[in-house]
Backbone as numpy.savetxt, mean C-alpha at the origin, in Angstrom:
# Nx Ny Nz CAx CAy CAz Cx Cy Cz
-16.47 15.12 1.17 -16.07 14.06 0.13 -14.37 14.22 -0.12
-14.12 13.17 -0.44 -12.84 12.80 -0.52 -11.91 13.60 -1.60
-10.82 14.05 -1.52 -10.21 14.87 -2.69 -9.31 13.73 -3.19
-9.54 13.52 -4.25 -8.62 12.14 -5.12 -7.69 13.22 -5.78
-6.29 12.41 -5.65 -5.28 12.97 -6.51 -4.65 12.00 -7.22
-4.03 12.22 -8.37 -3.30 11.24 -9.35 -2.23 10.76 -8.55
-2.10 9.50 -8.51 -0.98 9.02 -8.05 -0.07 7.95 -8.66
-0.62 7.51 -9.64 0.27 6.45 -10.45 -0.47 5.98 -11.69
0.23 5.31 -12.54 -0.42 4.24 -13.62 -0.84 3.29 -13.57
-1.96 2.55 -13.57 -2.18 1.09 -13.09 -1.36 0.07 -14.13
-0.99 0.73 -15.32 -0.13 -0.40 -15.66 1.32 -0.37 -15.39
1.69 0.38 -14.41 2.97 0.23 -13.81 3.11 -0.40 -12.53
1.61 -1.14 -12.28 1.75 -1.76 -11.12 1.08 -3.25 -11.26
1.73 -4.07 -11.77 1.24 -5.38 -12.28 0.50 -5.99 -11.13
-0.53 -6.82 -11.59 -1.13 -7.89 -10.26 0.04 -8.56 -9.48
-0.26 -8.52 -8.13 0.53 -9.29 -7.29 2.02 -8.42 -7.02
2.10 -7.05 -6.84 2.92 -6.28 -6.98 2.56 -4.86 -6.03
3.74 -4.42 -5.65 3.44 -3.47 -4.70 4.32 -2.04 -5.36
4.22 -0.89 -5.06 5.02 0.22 -5.58 4.83 1.56 -4.43
6.16 2.01 -4.08 5.90 3.21 -3.29 5.72 4.49 -4.14
4.93 5.15 -3.69 4.50 6.51 -4.50 4.64 7.45 -3.30
4.72 8.70 -4.00 4.59 9.98 -3.26 3.17 10.56 -3.41
2.30 11.09 -2.58 1.27 11.71 -3.05 1.29 12.85 -1.76
1.01 13.97 -2.06 0.84 14.94 -1.63 1.90 15.24 -0.55
3.19 14.56 -0.61 4.23 14.79 0.30 4.33 13.48 1.11
3.53 12.55 1.06 3.27 11.38 1.80 3.66 10.00 0.98
4.40 9.11 1.73 4.90 7.85 1.07 3.66 6.92 1.36
3.23 6.43 0.27 2.46 5.36 0.16 2.70 3.99 -0.68
2.24 3.05 -0.06 2.54 1.82 -0.76 1.19 1.54 -1.33
1.39 1.33 -3.05 0.16 1.01 -3.55 0.29 -0.46 -4.17
-0.81 -1.11 -3.77 -0.59 -2.67 -4.41 -1.88 -3.01 -4.98
-1.35 -3.88 -6.14 -2.60 -4.57 -7.04 -2.80 -6.07 -6.79
-3.96 -6.30 -5.86 -4.42 -7.25 -5.67 -5.37 -7.93 -6.85
-4.85 -8.70 -7.72 -5.78 -9.27 -8.59 -6.67 -8.11 -9.50
-5.95 -7.17 -9.78 -6.53 -6.10 -10.53 -7.45 -5.04 -9.75
-7.24 -5.46 -8.29 -7.99 -4.29 -7.57 -6.95 -3.57 -6.71
-6.92 -2.11 -6.83 -5.58 -1.51 -5.99 -6.11 -1.00 -4.56
-5.01 -0.97 -3.81 -5.48 -0.77 -2.26 -4.23 0.39 -2.06
-4.39 1.44 -1.26 -3.03 2.10 -0.79 -3.20 2.13 0.79
-2.05 2.07 1.29 -1.57 2.22 2.68 -0.30 3.06 3.13
-0.11 3.46 4.33 1.17 4.02 4.66 2.36 3.17 4.32
3.34 3.59 3.52 4.51 2.92 3.01 5.57 2.41 4.28
5.42 2.96 5.53 6.42 2.75 6.40 5.74 1.84 7.25
6.21 0.59 7.58 6.02 -0.39 8.48 6.09 0.41 9.82
5.16 0.18 10.69 4.79 0.41 12.04 5.97 -0.15 13.16
6.63 -0.99 12.61 7.54 -1.66 13.73 8.98 -0.93 13.63
9.46 -1.10 12.39 10.80 -0.86 12.00 11.07 0.27 11.15
10.18 1.13 10.67 10.14 2.03 9.70 10.93 1.66 8.35
10.74 0.48 7.83 10.99 -0.25 6.85 9.90 0.11 5.59
10.26 0.29 4.33 9.29 0.68 3.56 8.76 -0.65 3.10
7.47 -0.56 3.06 6.73 -2.09 2.63 6.58 -2.14 1.18
6.30 -1.02 0.22 6.42 -1.02 -1.17 7.88 -1.39 -1.77
8.89 -0.93 -1.16 10.09 -1.24 -1.60 10.74 -2.20 -1.07
10.65 -2.60 0.18 11.26 -3.91 0.66 10.13 -5.08 1.24
9.06 -4.88 0.92 8.07 -5.71 1.41 7.76 -6.84 0.28
7.20 -7.80 0.85 6.58 -9.05 -0.36 4.85 -9.04 -0.04
4.39 -8.84 -1.24 3.02 -9.10 -1.46 2.49 -10.60 -1.77
1.53 -11.26 -0.99 0.99 -12.41 -1.00 -0.47 -12.41 -0.76
-1.33 -12.07 -1.96 -2.67 -11.79 -1.84 -3.03 -10.63 -1.42
-3.78 -10.18 -0.67 -3.91 -9.09 0.24 -2.88 -8.66 1.39
-2.03 -9.56 1.44 -1.10 -9.55 2.79 0.33 -9.11 2.10
0.85 -8.19 2.96 2.33 -7.40 2.57 2.95 -7.78 4.17
4.19 -8.56 3.72 5.12 -8.87 4.70 6.04 -7.84 4.60
6.73 -7.34 5.65 7.57 -6.36 5.85 9.15 -7.12 5.76
9.90 -6.63 4.94 11.10 -7.38 4.27 12.23 -7.26 5.57
11.94 -6.33 6.38 12.92 -6.41 7.52 12.72 -7.18 8.74
11.71 -7.42 9.24 11.21 -8.36 10.30 10.44 -9.06 10.27
9.32 -9.37 9.26 8.37 -10.02 9.05 7.01 -9.73 9.48
6.89 -8.57 10.20 5.54 -7.79 10.43 4.65 -8.04 9.07
3.31 -8.59 9.28 2.33 -8.19 8.08 1.16 -7.39 8.35
0.67 -7.05 7.23 -0.41 -6.34 7.25 -1.18 -6.57 6.05
-2.60 -6.61 6.38 -3.92 -6.36 5.32 -3.54 -5.03 4.47
-3.26 -5.19 3.07 -3.41 -3.85 2.63 -4.83 -3.47 1.89
-5.84 -4.36 2.45 -7.07 -3.60 2.14 -7.35 -2.90 3.09
-7.16 -2.84 4.60 -7.50 -2.57 5.77 -6.27 -1.58 6.54
-5.12 -2.27 6.35 -4.05 -1.53 7.04 -3.77 -2.49 8.37
-4.91 -3.26 8.50 -4.90 -3.97 9.94 -3.37 -4.87 10.15
-2.96 -4.85 11.40 -1.89 -5.87 11.73 -2.48 -7.38 11.51
-1.55 -8.12 11.02 -2.00 -9.50 11.07 -0.90 -10.49 11.48
0.36 -9.94 11.81 1.42 -10.40 12.62 2.43 -9.45 13.18
3.05 -10.05 14.42 4.00 -9.14 15.09 5.14 -9.51 14.14
6.08 -8.67 14.54 6.41 -7.56 15.63 5.45 -6.57 15.60
4.96 -6.00 14.27 4.03 -4.71 14.55 2.78 -5.07 15.36
2.52 -3.86 16.12 1.60 -3.94 16.99 0.27 -2.94 16.33
0.81 -1.80 15.63 -0.01 -0.63 15.27 -0.47 -0.87 13.61
-1.57 -0.50 13.50 -1.94 -0.77 11.98 -1.55 0.51 11.51
-1.57 0.21 9.96 -1.25 1.22 8.99 -2.55 1.98 8.65
-2.35 3.24 8.21 -3.40 3.93 7.59 -3.78 3.42 6.26
-5.08 3.25 6.06 -5.70 2.89 4.70 -6.06 4.08 3.57
-5.86 4.15 2.55 -6.67 5.49 2.00 -7.51 4.74 0.66
-8.49 5.54 0.26 -9.53 4.96 -0.91 -8.62 5.27 -2.19
-8.83 4.46 -3.05 -8.09 4.26 -4.23 -9.31 4.08 -5.20
-9.25 4.91 -6.57 -9.92 4.85 -7.64 -9.61 4.95 -8.81
-9.84 3.99 -9.70 -9.18 3.89 -11.01 -10.07 4.72 -12.06
-9.57 5.51 -12.95 -9.84 6.16 -14.28 -9.13 5.72 -15.22
-9.56 4.79 -16.09 -8.69 4.33 -17.43 -7.37 3.78 -16.86
-6.28 4.23 -17.11 -5.22 3.72 -16.80 -4.58 4.75 -15.59
-5.36 5.80 -15.12 -4.80 6.58 -14.05 -5.21 6.16 -12.49
-4.54 5.95 -11.51 -4.96 5.58 -10.21 -4.99 6.98 -9.30
-5.81 7.06 -8.72 -5.88 8.18 -7.76 -6.22 7.87 -6.30
-5.86 8.53 -5.64 -5.80 8.19 -3.94 -6.19 9.35 -3.26
-7.32 9.13 -2.40 -7.45 10.23 -1.32 -6.64 10.22 -0.01
-6.06 11.09 0.45 -5.70 11.03 1.65 -6.54 11.88 2.78
């Protein structure tokens, strides 16, 4: 069974945006895609740039602001080069305004 920990307030992440958060010492990018929340590693697998801080979210696709690599925030899968390695994705659940992530 997954151990969910408090990560953020849903009200702090409007639809169509991302935020970098720390969960149990790990940098996570938390995305709001039309009211559904997804969590992936915050660091681009290509050039170690922050996706939540420097990336651009369009639907479920985050584009790294450094070199344009793209990832699916729902699965962490690579959608466009130069990245070749996927991100890890993490379960998210919402309880009221609280967002909980399981690592």
